[in-house]
C-alpha positions, 0 to 999 in steps of 0.5 A: 084489894080493899073496898072503895070509898066512892062510886066508879062513876063521874070524877073522883080525886084522891088526895093526901100526903106521901105514903097514905095510900093514894096509889093503892086506892087508885089501883083498887078503883082500877081493879074494881072497874076491870072486874065489873066492866072489863079492860075495853076503853080503859086508859091509865096515865101514870105520872108517878116518880119513884124516889127513895128518901130516908129509907122510904120509897116516895111515889110509885106506879100503879103496877106495884099494886095491880097487874094492868092487862095488856088491853088497857092503854097505858101512858107512863113517863119516867118522872122526876120528883123535882123538889126532892131531887133538887137543891135549887129552885132552878133545878127543880123547875128544870125537872118539872119542865121535863116532866111536863114535856114527857106528860104532853107526849103521852097526852098527845097519844091518848086514845079517843072515847075512853070509858074509864080513865085512871091517873096516878100522880095527876099534878106531876105534869103541872108543876111547871105549866098549868096549860094542860090541866084543862086538857086532862080534865076535858079528856077525863070528862069524855069517860064514864068514870075518872079516878085521879090521885094527887099529892096534897101536903106542905111536906116538900115546901110551899114557897117555891115555884114548883109547889105553887104550880102544883098547889094551883093545879090541885085547886083546879082538879078539886074544883073540877072533880065530882068528889074528893077523897082525902086520905090525910 
């Protein structure tokens, strides 16, 4: 994997538009942590949808770039891409609500006392309801290191309920993180 642009301590938010390397960068951080610290106490939350649009895969899980050891606690959801998969705001909201519900189930099962937390597509659960943003950040604060990535672009729209909620969640994550790495 490629060299990291940030230390593996505190909280790091990796941002950018589609297909710039957010997931690859997060996977590289996970790989570096595993090489130096081992898998004990490592938590991965993978909220990324996978969707093909115009011949290009949007999103994708961390395991496309790294084999996650069985000793790592992994919470994955079968996520939708609400704006890309919907013709109407109502349908996008319904998909975002379902993503939030699935993510809440994973967060309900999180192990205590993580040493490191890696979150792929961190705003997916908050495209509908922002109540859990603080729940996620408070959990990440209990770890020595947290690396989260999030979509940051207007390419999927700006004036719809899902985009507004995601933009609000991204703002909260930016204010929380010790550092932001913008890949745009």
